[in-house]
C-alpha positions as a Python dict, from the first residue, in 0.01 Angstrom:
ca = {
    (1, 'X'): (0, 0, 0),
    (2, 'X'): (5, -344, -169),
    (3, 'X'): (386, -370, -118),
    (4, 'X'): (377, -323, 265),
    (5, 'X'): (427, -659, 436),
    (6, 'X'): (243, -762, 760),
    (7, 'X'): (-103, -677, 900),
    (8, 'X'): (-287, -371, 799),
    (9, 'X'): (-619, -223, 890),
    (10, 'X'): (-872, 3, 702),
    (11, 'X'): (-1177, 183, 829),
    (12, 'X'): (-1248, 335, 1175),
    (13, 'X'): (-989, 131, 1381),
    (14, 'X'): (-821, 448, 1503),
    (15, 'X'): (-1155, 595, 1617),
    (16, 'X'): (-1247, 264, 1785),
    (17, 'X'): (-912, 269, 1979),
    (18, 'X'): (-968, 631, 2085),
    (19, 'X'): (-1303, 533, 2227),
    (20, 'X'): (-1178, 223, 2404),
    (21, 'X'): (-890, 417, 2573),
    (22, 'X'): (-1116, 716, 2667),
    (23, 'X'): (-1134, 731, 3046),
    (24, 'X'): (-1492, 852, 3029),
    (25, 'X'): (-1598, 501, 2917),
    (26, 'X'): (-1432, 330, 3222),
    (27, 'X'): (-1323, 37, 3005),
    (28, 'X'): (-1175, -257, 3207),
    (29, 'X'): (-882, -435, 3038),
    (30, 'X'): (-799, -786, 3136),
    (31, 'X'): (-508, -1005, 3047),
    (32, 'X'): (-540, -1372, 3132),
    (33, 'X'): (-411, -1707, 3022),
    (34, 'X'): (-361, -2071, 3143),
    (35, 'X'): (-36, -2244, 3152),
    (36, 'X'): (131, -2549, 3311),
    (37, 'X'): (394, -2486, 3587),
    (38, 'X'): (571, -2788, 3739),
    (39, 'X'): (276, -3016, 3653),
    (40, 'X'): (30, -2775, 3802),
    (41, 'X'): (-227, -2594, 3593),
    (42, 'X'): (-203, -2215, 3664),
    (43, 'X'): (-402, -1914, 3545),
    (44, 'X'): (-292, -1557, 3567),
    (45, 'X'): (-533, -1263, 3544),
    (46, 'X'): (-433, -890, 3551),
    (47, 'X'): (-711, -632, 3532),
    (48, 'X'): (-640, -284, 3425),
    (49, 'X'): (-842, 33, 3460),
    (50, 'X'): (-806, 403, 3488),
    (51, 'X'): (-678, 559, 3823),
    (52, 'X'): (-601, 914, 3907),
    (53, 'X'): (-248, 999, 4015),
    (54, 'X'): (-145, 1357, 4102),
    (55, 'X'): (-440, 1505, 3923),
    (56, 'X'): (-393, 1304, 3593),
    (57, 'X'): (-564, 977, 3481),
    (58, 'X'): (-356, 678, 3385),
    (59, 'X'): (-424, 327, 3274),
    (60, 'X'): (-278, 106, 3547),
    (61, 'X'): (-306, -241, 3697),
    (62, 'X'): (-599, -260, 3946),
    (63, 'X'): (-610, -625, 4044),
    (64, 'X'): (-407, -936, 3989),
    (65, 'X'): (-483, -1302, 4055),
    (66, 'X'): (-284, -1624, 4016),
    (67, 'X'): (-446, -1962, 4059),
    (68, 'X'): (-265, -2289, 4067),
    (69, 'X'): (-438, -2626, 4067),
    (70, 'X'): (-326, -2981, 4102),
    (71, 'X'): (-497, -3298, 4214),
    (72, 'X'): (-454, -3221, 4591),
    (73, 'X'): (-347, -2859, 4614),
    (74, 'X'): (-540, -2537, 4517),
    (75, 'X'): (-361, -2202, 4553),
    (76, 'X'): (-507, -1854, 4500),
    (77, 'X'): (-289, -1541, 4517),
    (78, 'X'): (-478, -1213, 4488),
    (79, 'X'): (-331, -866, 4474),
    (80, 'X'): (-514, -530, 4479),
    (81, 'X'): (-324, -225, 4349),
    (82, 'X'): (-453, 90, 4517),
    (83, 'X'): (-344, 421, 4664),
    (84, 'X'): (-132, 510, 4367),
    (85, 'X'): (93, 817, 4428),
    (86, 'X'): (343, 1009, 4230),
    (87, 'X'): (700, 1004, 4350),
    (88, 'X'): (971, 1231, 4215),
    (89, 'X'): (1308, 1388, 4294),
    (90, 'X'): (1490, 1703, 4195),
    (91, 'X'): (1863, 1692, 4116),
    (92, 'X'): (2104, 1971, 4185),
    (93, 'X'): (2427, 2035, 3995),
}
């Protein structure tokens, strides 16, 4: 194990991940960061959660938000992801 390069983990990391991703816990995942876009400060947020699609539960985006701020302009763009459905097709030879 000492010869393996990179990051390694010991202990109950796998059990912790299984608990975090268990739909019964209804964990909310959030990805956000600030950046500068054309001299405007902007922040992007994407919230994830579990949603049922065709009788199965999936981790999917639930809400997104982009904020852009400058000295005289403030912009907010909000998106809600809802009513997920399964689409499919059958092919014939």
